[in-house]
LUMNU-167769 format. One record per residue (C-alpha): residue in three letters; x, y, z. Coordinates in nm, 2 decimals, decimal comma, padded with zeros to 4 digits, m for minus. Example, Ala and Ser with C-alpha at 12.3 -4.5 7.8 and 13.67 -1.06 7.14 Angstrom:
2
<node><resn>ALA</resn><east>01,23</east><north>m00,45</north><up>00,78</up></node>
<node><resn>SER</resn><east>01,37</east><north>m00,11</north><up>00,71</up></node>
***
This chain:
73
<node><resn>MET</resn><east>m01,14</east><north>01,68</north><up>02,57</up></node>
<node><resn>ARG</resn><east>m01,23</east><north>01,36</north><up>02,48</up></node>
<node><resn>TRP</resn><east>m00,89</east><north>01,36</north><up>02,25</up></node>
<node><resn>LEU</resn><east>m00,71</east><north>01,42</north><up>02,57</up></node>
<node><resn>ALA</resn><east>m00,81</east><north>01,12</north><up>02,80</up></node>
<node><resn>LEU</resn><east>m00,76</east><north>00,90</north><up>02,44</up></node>
<node><resn>SER</resn><east>m00,45</east><north>00,99</north><up>02,40</up></node>
<node><resn>ALA</resn><east>m00,32</east><north>00,95</north><up>02,74</up></node>
<node><resn>ARG</resn><east>m00,52</east><north>00,60</north><up>02,77</up></node>
<node><resn>TRP</resn><east>m00,21</east><north>00,45</north><up>02,50</up></node>
<node><resn>ARG</resn><east>m00,05</east><north>00,52</north><up>02,78</up></node>
<node><resn>GLY</resn><east>m00,14</east><north>00,45</north><up>03,08</up></node>
<node><resn>LYS</resn><east>m00,20</east><north>00,73</north><up>03,23</up></node>
<node><resn>ARG</resn><east>m00,49</east><north>00,80</north><up>03,42</up></node>
<node><resn>VAL</resn><east>m00,61</east><north>01,21</north><up>03,28</up></node>
<node><resn>ASN</resn><east>m00,55</east><north>01,48</north><up>03,45</up></node>
<node><resn>PRO</resn><east>m00,87</east><north>01,70</north><up>03,45</up></node>
<node><resn>GLN</resn><east>m00,64</east><north>02,04</north><up>03,48</up></node>
<node><resn>GLU</resn><east>m00,31</east><north>01,97</north><up>03,15</up></node>
<node><resn>LYS</resn><east>m00,45</east><north>02,09</north><up>02,83</up></node>
<node><resn>THR</resn><east>m00,20</east><north>01,94</north><up>02,67</up></node>
<node><resn>VAL</resn><east>m00,05</east><north>01,55</north><up>02,63</up></node>
<node><resn>SER</resn><east>00,18</east><north>01,57</north><up>02,32</up></node>
<node><resn>LEU</resn><east>00,04</east><north>01,26</north><up>02,04</up></node>
<node><resn>GLU</resn><east>00,37</east><north>01,30</north><up>01,83</up></node>
<node><resn>ASN</resn><east>00,41</east><north>00,89</north><up>02,00</up></node>
<node><resn>ALA</resn><east>00,18</east><north>00,80</north><up>01,99</up></node>
<node><resn>PRO</resn><east>00,05</east><north>00,46</north><up>01,79</up></node>
<node><resn>ASP</resn><east>m00,10</east><north>00,57</north><up>01,46</up></node>
<node><resn>ASP</resn><east>m00,43</east><north>00,40</north><up>01,47</up></node>
<node><resn>VAL</resn><east>m00,46</east><north>00,73</north><up>01,83</up></node>
<node><resn>LYS</resn><east>m00,38</east><north>00,95</north><up>01,62</up></node>
<node><resn>LEU</resn><east>m00,59</east><north>00,92</north><up>01,41</up></node>
<node><resn>ALA</resn><east>m00,92</east><north>00,89</north><up>01,64</up></node>
<node><resn>VAL</resn><east>m00,74</east><north>01,17</north><up>01,82</up></node>
<node><resn>ASP</resn><east>m00,81</east><north>01,37</north><up>01,47</up></node>
<node><resn>LEU</resn><east>m01,13</east><north>01,28</north><up>01,41</up></node>
<node><resn>ILE</resn><east>m01,24</east><north>01,32</north><up>01,70</up></node>
<node><resn>MET</resn><east>m01,18</east><north>01,69</north><up>01,72</up></node>
<node><resn>LEU</resn><east>m01,32</east><north>01,71</north><up>01,32</up></node>
<node><resn>LEU</resn><east>m01,63</east><north>01,53</north><up>01,46</up></node>
<node><resn>GLU</resn><east>m01,60</east><north>01,81</north><up>01,77</up></node>
<node><resn>THR</resn><east>m01,55</east><north>02,12</north><up>01,53</up></node>
<node><resn>HIS</resn><east>m01,80</east><north>02,01</north><up>01,37</up></node>
<node><resn>ASN</resn><east>m02,05</east><north>01,98</north><up>01,61</up></node>
<node><resn>ILE</resn><east>m02,12</east><north>01,59</north><up>01,44</up></node>
<node><resn>ALA</resn><east>m02,45</east><north>01,45</north><up>01,65</up></node>
<node><resn>PRO</resn><east>m02,33</east><north>01,17</north><up>01,79</up></node>
<node><resn>ASP</resn><east>m02,56</east><north>01,00</north><up>01,65</up></node>
<node><resn>THR</resn><east>m02,50</east><north>01,03</north><up>01,30</up></node>
<node><resn>ALA</resn><east>m02,06</east><north>01,05</north><up>01,39</up></node>
<node><resn>LEU</resn><east>m02,16</east><north>00,68</north><up>01,43</up></node>
<node><resn>SER</resn><east>m02,40</east><north>00,59</north><up>01,17</up></node>
<node><resn>ALA</resn><east>m02,11</east><north>00,72</north><up>00,93</up></node>
<node><resn>LEU</resn><east>m01,82</east><north>00,60</north><up>01,19</up></node>
<node><resn>GLU</resn><east>m02,02</east><north>00,20</north><up>01,08</up></node>
<node><resn>MET</resn><east>m02,04</east><north>00,26</north><up>00,67</up></node>
<node><resn>VAL</resn><east>m01,65</east><north>00,40</north><up>00,71</up></node>
<node><resn>ARG</resn><east>m01,55</east><north>00,00</north><up>00,93</up></node>
<node><resn>GLN</resn><east>m01,75</east><north>m00,18</north><up>00,71</up></node>
<node><resn>ASP</resn><east>m01,64</east><north>m00,04</north><up>00,45</up></node>
<node><resn>PHE</resn><east>m01,28</east><north>m00,11</north><up>00,53</up></node>
<node><resn>LEU</resn><east>m01,35</east><north>m00,44</north><up>00,68</up></node>
<node><resn>ARG</resn><east>m01,45</east><north>m00,53</north><up>00,29</up></node>
<node><resn>LYS</resn><east>m01,15</east><north>m00,35</north><up>00,16</up></node>
<node><resn>GLN</resn><east>m00,94</east><north>m00,54</north><up>00,40</up></node>
<node><resn>ARG</resn><east>m01,13</east><north>m00,83</north><up>00,35</up></node>
<node><resn>GLU</resn><east>m01,01</east><north>m00,84</north><up>m00,09</up></node>
<node><resn>ALA</resn><east>m00,66</east><north>m00,72</north><up>m00,04</up></node>
<node><resn>GLU</resn><east>m00,61</east><north>m01,10</north><up>00,19</up></node>
<node><resn>LYS</resn><east>m00,78</east><north>m01,27</north><up>m00,03</up></node>
<node><resn>ALA</resn><east>m00,61</east><north>m01,14</north><up>m00,31</up></node>
<node><resn>GLU</resn><east>m00,29</east><north>m01,29</north><up>m00,14</up></node>
***
């Protein structure tokens, strides 16, 4: 249910624990991606330490790509 809190947060709403679904149709792309990643990691029972380590690797890779793109401009 963490994705429920995340998707509600972007809209500035408090999460009703009884609410089962939240539409992400109008959510920003980063929120949609975060929800997808959370669901993927939780569905596969990835340990939090493993997920955080992998996400940090991804973060560093994308930061490098961002710097390279900025240099190319």
